N, C-alpha and C positions, 0 to 999 in steps of 0.2 A: 504493500500500500504506500509506503514511503517513497519507493521508486516511482510509482505511478503518479503520485502527487507532484513529485519533482519534475517529471516529464511534462505535466500539464501546466503547473503553476510556477515552477522554479525558473531561475535565471539560466539562460543558455550560455552565458560566458563562463568559461572554465579558468577563472583567474585564481592563482595561488599566491598568497603573500606569506612569506616565511616570517615566523614570530621573531626570528633573530635577523638583524641586518647582515647582509653578506660581507660588509666591510669590517664587521666587529667579530673578532675571534672569540671562541668560547673558552672560558677559564674554568678549571675544576673547582675553584672556590665559589662559583655561582650557585652550586647545589647546597651550600652550607648556609644556614640561617643564623645570623648573629643576633643574640638577644642583648638589648641594652635598655637601661632605665633612664638614660640621659635624655633631656628634652632636645629634640632636633633643632639645630641652629638654622636660622633663616638668612638667606643672602639674596641680593638683588643682582640680576643678570641683565645686562643690556647688550644689544647687538645691532648691527646694521645689515640691511639686505638691499639688494638691487631691485628697484621697482621697474617692472617692465613697462615700456612705453606703449600705449594703445596704438595699434597700427592705423586706426581710423577706418573710414568706409573704404570698401574695395572699389577700385576704379571701374567705371562702366566701360565695356569694350567699344572700340572705335568703329567696328564693322557693322553694328546694328543700325537700322534706319533711324534718322534723327529728324524730328519735327520741331522747327523753331517757331516760337510764339513771342511776339514783341508786345509788351504791355506799356502803354504810354500813360503818363499821369493824367488825371481828369482835368487839371487846370490847363490854361492856355500857355504853351511853351514856345510860341513863335519868337518871342523877344528874348528868350533865354539862351545861354551858351551851354552846349553839351560838354560835360567834363569827364565822362566815363560811363560805365555801365556795370551792373551787377548781374552775374550769370548764375542761375540755379538749375542744376540738372536733376531730373526725376526719372523714374523708370515706370513704364506702363506695359500693358499686355493686350493684344487683340487675338482673337481666335485665328488659327492657321488659315491661310488663304487657299481656297479651292479654285483653281484657274481653269477656265474653259478656253481651249485653244482652237481657233477656227482657221483652217487652211483654205485659202482662196486661190484656185488655180485657173487662170484665164485659159480659154480654149481658142485656138487659132486654126484657120483652114488655109491650106495652100491654094494659091491661084492655079489655074489650069496650066499656065506656062511654067510654073515652078514644080509641078508634080513630077516625081520620079518613081521608078518601079519598086525600089527597095525601101521607100520611105512612106510613112502613113500620111494620109491626106489631112487628118486632124492632128494638131500639135498641142500637147499639154504637158506640163512639168510633172515628173513622177513624185509620188508621195515619199517623204523621208522614211527610212527604215525604222520600224517600231518593234519593241520586244515581242508583242503578240500581233501577228499579222491580222489585219482587219479588225483589231480590237480598239476600243475607245480609250483604254488606259495607257497613259504615257509612263515613261520610266520613273519619273518622280513620284507618281501616285503609287505605283507598284512597290517601290522601295519603301515608301511611308507605311504601307499596309504591313509589310513583313517586319520592318524594324519595330513598329508599334506592338506587334504580337510577340516577337522573340527577343526583343531587347527591353521594351517597356512593359511587357507582360499584359498586353491589352487584347483580349480575344476579339475575333472578327465581329461577333454580334454586338459588342460594345462600340466598336468602331462604326458599325452601321448606325447605331443610335446617335453617335456623335455627328456623323454626316447629316443625319436628318434633323437633329436639334440645332446645329450651328449653321448649316448651309441650306437646309431645306431640300436636300438631295436624297432620294430614297433609292437604295440599291439592294438587290436580292443577295442573300447569302450564297446561293448557288453560283452566282456570277463571280463573287470574290473567290470562292473555292476553285473555280475554273482558272481564274487568273493565277492563283497561287500554284496550281499544278503545272501550268504552262511555264511559269518562271523557274520552278524547280527542274523541269526538263532542260531548260537552257543552262542552268547552273550545275547540272550533273557532271559534265566533263571537268569543271573547275573543282568540284568535290573530289574527283578521282586524282587530280593533280595535287591537291592538298594532302591526300592520303600518302602519296609517294614521298612528299617532302617531310611529312611527319615521321615516316618509318625509316628515313635515311639517317640512322644514328645507331650507336651501340649503347644508348642509355635512354630508357623510357620510363614514364610514370603511368600507372594504370589504376582505374577505379571504375565502379559501376553504380548505377542508381536506378531505382524502379520507375516505371511510368505505366499508367493504366491505358489500356487500348480496348475499344469496343470490339467484342467478339462477334464476328458475322455468323458463326455457327450457332452459338447459344444466345438467342435474342434477349436483350435486356441485361446481359451480364458483361463484366469487364475482364479482360485478360491481363495478367501481370507480366508486362514486358520489361526489358532492361536496356538502358543506355550504357554501353561500354565506352569509356572515355580514355583516350591516350594522349599524353602530353610529351612533347619533345623539349626537355629543359634547356637544350643547347640553343635552339632558335625560337623557343616560346610558342610554337604552333600547337594547336589542339585538334583532335579528331573525335567526333561523336559517331558511334556505330550502334544502330538499334538491332537488338536481337529479341526473339520471342521468349527466351528464357535465360537463366543464369548459368547454363551449362558451359563447358569449356570449348564447345564447337566454334563459337564466335571468336574468342581470343586465339584459338588455334589457327583459324583461317587468317586472321589479321597479322598474327605474329609468325606466319609460316617461314618467312625468310629472315626473321630478326635474330640477332645474336648479340648478347651483351647483358647489361644490368637492367633488371625490371624492378622498379620500386612500387610496392603495393602494400596492402594490409595483410592480415593473417588469414584471409580466406583460403581454405584448403584447396580450392580449385586451381589456384596459381601453382601450388606445390605439385599437384598432379600434372600440370602442363610442363613444369620443369623436369619432372621424372620422364615424361614422354619424349622430351627433346634431348635427353641424354647429355645434360650438362651444357648445352649451347646457351642456356639462359641462366643467369645468376640472380637470385632474389635478393632484394635490399628491403629491409623493414622500414616502417614509418614510426618515428619516435612519438608523434602526436597520438597515434592509436595506443601505444604503450602507456603514455602519460594519462590518457583518458581513463584507463582501467584503475589506476591508482587514485585518480581524482574522485571516481565514483565510490571508492572504498574509504574515503576520509572519515565518514561518520561511524563506520563499523570498526575500523582499526586505525585510529588517527596517528599513532606513533610510527608504525611501519609506512603508512601511506605518505605522511609528511616527510619522512626521511627520503623516500624515493623521489617525491616531487621536488625536494630541495636540490638533489643531485641533477635531476633533469633540468631544473631551472638554471643551474650553472652552465650546462651545455648550450641552452638557448641564449644565455647572456653572451657567451663567446661568439655564437653565430651572428648576434646583433652587432657586435663590435666589428666582425669581419665585413658585414654588409655595409655598415656606416663608413668603413675605411675604403670601400670600393676595391677590395682585394681581388686579383684574378685567381683562376683556379689553382695555379701552382703555388701562389702565396698562401692561399687558404689551406691547401694541403699541408704545407710546412707548419703553419700555425696550429692546425688541428693535431698534428703529430706531437707537438710539444705541449699543448695546453689541454686539448680535449681527450687525448688517449688515456691519461691517468684517471680522469673522472669516469669515463665510460667503463674502463676495466674495473674500477672500484665498484661501480654499479652492478656489473655482471657478477662479480664475486659475491657481493652482498645478496643479490637476488637468488643465486644458487643456494647459499647457506640458509636463507630464510625460507625458501620454498621447500627445502628438505625437512624443515622443522614445522611446516605449516601446510598440511594436506587437506585443509577444509575446502568445502564447496562454496563458501561464502565469497563476498566481493574481493577480499584481500587474497584469498587462495587463488581465485581466478586471475587476479592481476599478477601475482607472482609467477604462476604457471605460464601465462601469456608472455610475460617479460622474459622468462627463462628460455622460451622457445624462439622468441623474435629478436632479442638483443644481439645475439651472435651474428645475425644476418645484417646488422647495421654497421659492423666494423669496416665494411668496404668503403664507407663514406670517409674514413680516415685516410684511405689510400688514393682516392680520386677527388680532387677539389671540385669537380663538376657536380658530384652527387650531393643532393640536398639532404638535410637531416630528417625531413618529413615529407609527407605528401600533401601539405596544405595548399600548394599552388594549384594542384589539379582539382582539389575540392573547391577552391575558389572558382575554377572554370565551370564546375558543375552547378554552382549556385544559381545561375539564371534558369536552369532547368527546374530546380526545386521551387523557385519563385513562380515560374510559369505554370507549372502543373497545379498550383494552388488556385490559379485563376481560370484556366480552361479545363482543369480537372482530368481530362483524358484526351487521347488521340482518337480520331474517328475510325481509323483502320491501321493495319500494320504498314501499309504503304505511306499513310499520312505520318506515322511515327518515324519512318525512315527519312521522309522529307524534313521533318522537324530536326532530326539529327544533322542533316546537311546544313541547315541554316544556323543551328547552334554552333556547329564547327566553324563556319565562315565568320559569323559574328564574334565568336570567341577569339578567333585569330585577329579580327579587327581590334578588339579590346587589347590584346597582347601587344599589337603593333602601334597602339594609340592612333588608330585611323577612325575617322567619323563614319559609322556604319551607313548612314543614309547617303552621304556623298559618294562613298565607295560603290554601294549597290546601284545607285542611280547611273553612275558612269559605266559600270560593268554591263548593266542591262541594255544600255544604249549601244555599246560596242560589241558585245559578245555575238550577236547574230552574224556579223561579217568578220569576226576575228578568226585568224587561222588556228585550226585545232592543234597543230604542232607547236604553237607558241602560247597555249592557253595559260601556262603558269605565270605569264606576265601580268595576268589580271588578278592574281592572288593578293590579298592585302599586304603581305610582307614585301612584295615587289612593286605593287601599285603605289605605295606610299613614297617610294624613292624615284620611280621612273615616270610616273604620271605627273605632269606639271600643270595641266589645265583640266578643268571639269566642264563637260558640256552642259549648256543651259538649255 
């Protein structure tokens, strides 16, 4: 019951604050209580501290449209001399503009003396290429629909309500679904190119997350599907891959040619995959999952749990120092060998000793057993500075999926779930590359119908952000 109440009402932040400051060393005399009858003396302590200067209001961006309004005094100023002006800037908002574009193409007819055999009699300019042939939706609207759903977590039916409420435009859901399917067909080669770039490495992070899918066989029931997510920590690219179950068939297909380090949680399916690949894949554990077990055991066995959390806290403190110092992989590997190795070896030794003396099935017993099995697989992060200490970055990539399914609740079909995986992967890469999703997708949808297939990788967000200099309007 306590665990259920914590899941429902408890704070989600797993913050651990050690009772003792890490800068203060422990003394054996601290356990002794000194009895004294003397009245405690009082002293006045004064100190100075640096007061932070308030940064003030954030500056308004220069690229937003500006409307200037001049306010003249109500009195007659014709005989007065202007000595200056006061400028006050405010910020306002108007609903997004829905633009109707009208293409006017004059028709011309050739005169009889100008007619030729291979030329038409009537001359008219061709229509510009559009993402959906003969469709009324332009690239900007299509990009907005998909970004609103998979980045801002706004289902299509809510967008339809917004269009009707703000612009008086009523559109059917089936029409938007058809547009969505057509755009995904255009983006499918780009998704395949992204898969190739994600898998071109010897170090991957992997995780999986559930997603509900309407089952076409059993009417009214939802199928439990899974999004398998792979992240390349070297280039920051992410790949979502939808599968109907949590079995190893999906990862086995995606990782068929992969060799190297695979960082994941303690799910036994990964270990089965490693055994099947005969050592081609080396598992690397996630310290965040190990830490979470001890965090959940704090109330049941505070002494052991807090000791483990304190050692893990020291490892994370070192990683924070390396990150703030912008160390490269070689420098980070050297510092880890000197500073982190003694801490993690001490943690492993302590876990093995305590686990041998604590075989309970309670939270602390489960935490010790999990740490005993997983901590040795984390030692590879000491040998390779590229390897992260945990899987938190890939869990951050999964977060949009977790937020999205709370809004649209389920995918309409297995094909729809795979299309969602495609867009989550492309938008996740945009986020990693700090590319604006709408600007990127609008430009890609305009260019991809005529773009050479053998150069499709040029449109990926990691290449587009550096090679594309202009955005079509």
